[in-house]
C-alpha positions in Angstrom: -38.9 -18.0 7.3 -35.5 -17.1 8.6 -34.5 -20.8 8.7 -35.3 -21.1 5.0 -33.1 -18.1 4.2 -30.2 -19.5 6.3 -30.6 -22.9 4.6 -30.6 -21.2 1.2 -27.5 -19.2 2.1 -25.7 -22.3 3.3 -26.6 -24.2 0.1 -25.2 -21.3 -2.0 -22.0 -21.2 0.1 -21.6 -25.0 -0.3 -22.0 -24.6 -4.1 -19.4 -21.8 -4.0 -16.9 -23.9 -2.1 -17.3 -26.7 -4.5 -16.7 -24.4 -7.4 -13.6 -23.0 -5.7 -12.4 -26.4 -4.9 -12.9 -28.1 -8.2 -12.3 -25.4 -10.8 -11.0 -22.1 -9.6 -8.1 -23.1 -7.3 -6.5 -25.6 -9.7 -6.8 -23.2 -12.6 -5.4 -20.3 -10.5 -2.5 -22.3 -9.2 -1.6 -23.5 -12.7 -1.7 -20.0 -14.1 0.5 -18.7 -11.3 3.0 -21.5 -11.8 3.1 -20.8 -15.5 3.7 -17.1 -14.9 6.3 -17.7 -12.1 8.2 -20.9 -12.7 10.0 -20.7 -9.4 6.8 -21.7 -7.5 6.3 -24.8 -9.6 7.2 -27.1 -6.6 4.4 -25.6 -4.6 1.5 -26.4 -7.1 0.6 -29.8 -5.7 0.8 -28.8 -2.0 -1.2 -25.6 -2.8 -4.0 -27.5 -4.4 -4.0 -30.1 -1.7 -4.1 -27.4 1.0 -7.0 -25.6 -0.8 -9.0 -28.9 -1.1 -8.4 -29.7 2.6 -9.3 -26.2 3.7 -12.5 -26.2 1.6 -13.4 -29.6 3.0 -13.2 -28.2 6.5 -15.4 -25.2 5.6 -17.9 -27.6 3.8 -18.1 -29.7 6.9 -18.9 -26.6 9.0 -21.6 -25.6 6.5 -23.1 -29.1 6.4 -23.2 -29.2 10.2 -24.8 -25.7 10.2 -27.4 -26.9 7.7 -28.2 -29.9 9.9 -28.5 -27.6 12.9 -31.1 -25.5 11.2 -33.4 -28.5 11.2 -33.2 -28.9 14.9 -36.3 -28.0 16.8 -37.1 -27.5 20.5 -38.6 -31.0 20.7 -35.7 -32.9 19.1 -35.9 -36.6 18.6 -33.3 -39.0 20.0 -32.0 -39.9 16.5 -31.1 -36.3 15.8 -27.8 -34.9 16.9 -27.9 -32.6 19.8 -27.1 -29.0 19.3 -24.1 -29.2 21.6 -22.8 -32.1 19.6 -23.3 -30.1 16.4 -21.5 -27.1 17.8 -18.7 -29.3 19.1 -18.3 -30.9 15.7 -18.3 -27.5 14.1 -15.6 -26.4 16.6 -13.5 -29.4 15.6 -13.7 -28.7 11.9 -12.8 -25.0 12.5 -9.8 -26.1 14.7 -8.6 -28.3 11.8 -9.0 -25.4 9.4 -7.0 -23.2 11.8 -4.3 -25.8 12.0 -4.1 -26.0 8.2 -3.7 -22.2 8.0 -0.9 -22.2 10.6 0.8 -25.1 8.8 0.6 -23.3 5.5 2.0 -20.1 7.0 4.9 -22.0 8.6 5.6 -24.0 5.4 5.6 -20.9 3.2 7.8 -18.9 5.6 10.3 -21.7 5.8 10.5 -22.1 2.1 10.7 -18.3 1.6 7.5 -17.9 -0.5 5.8 -15.3 1.8 4.3 -12.9 -0.7 2.1 -10.2 0.9 -1.1 -11.3 -0.9 -0.8 -14.9 0.2 0.3 -14.0 3.7 -2.5 -11.5 4.3 -5.1 -14.0 2.9 -3.9 -16.7 5.2 -3.7 -14.3 8.2 -7.3 -13.1 7.5 -8.6 -16.7 7.2 -6.8 -17.7 10.4 -8.1 -14.7 12.3 -11.6 -15.2 11.1 -11.5 -18.9 12.1 -10.1 -17.9 15.5 -12.9 -15.4 16.1 -15.5 -17.9 15.2 -13.8 -20.6 17.4 -13.8 -18.2 20.4 -17.4 -17.3 19.8 -18.4 -21.0 19.7 -16.5 -21.7 22.9 -18.1 -18.7 24.6 -21.6 -19.9 23.5 -20.9 -23.5 24.6 -19.4 -22.3 27.9 -22.3 -20.0 28.8 -25.2 -22.1 27.6 -26.6 -24.3 30.4 -27.3 -27.9 29.5 -31.0 -28.8 29.7 -31.6 -31.6 32.2 -34.7 -33.7 32.4 -36.6 -33.3 35.7 -36.4 -36.2 38.1 -39.5 -38.2 38.7 -40.6 -37.6 42.3 -42.0 -41.1 42.6 -38.5 -42.6 42.0 -36.0 -40.7 44.1 -32.4 -41.1 43.1 -29.7 -42.0 45.6 -27.1 -39.2 46.0 
C-alpha cells in the first residue's frame, strides 16, 4: 500500500513539474520582464534554465517511480537498485551544477535580487543534502553477492 502512495505522489509531482515547465515559468518570466525592462536580456536564459532544472527533477522522479517497482527477486531485465540510485545521483549533480551556474551568472551580471538568490540557494542546499544522503546510502549498503557453487570452486 505504501508503494502505491509513493507512486501516486511521484505522478502528482511529475504533473506539477510539467505545469511549472510549460505554463508557469514562461508566463512568470514574461510578466517580470514586462514589469522590469532591464531584465529583458535574461528572459531566454531564465526559461532555458528552468526547463533544464525541471528536466533534471523529472528524471529523478521517473527513476524513483521505476525503483518503486523493484522487488526483492528482481529480474535481469530490470535495472538494479544501485544503478537506479547512481542515475538519480547523476541527475541531482547535474541539477546542482545548473544551480551553481545560475548563481554565478546572475552574480557576474549583477542581477542578484534577494528572492532569486535565496531560491537558488535553497534549491542548491536541498539538492546537496539529497546527494549526500544518496552517497551515504550507497556507501553503507553492502552489495549482494551470489553464493558460489561448492561443486565448482573458483581459482583465487
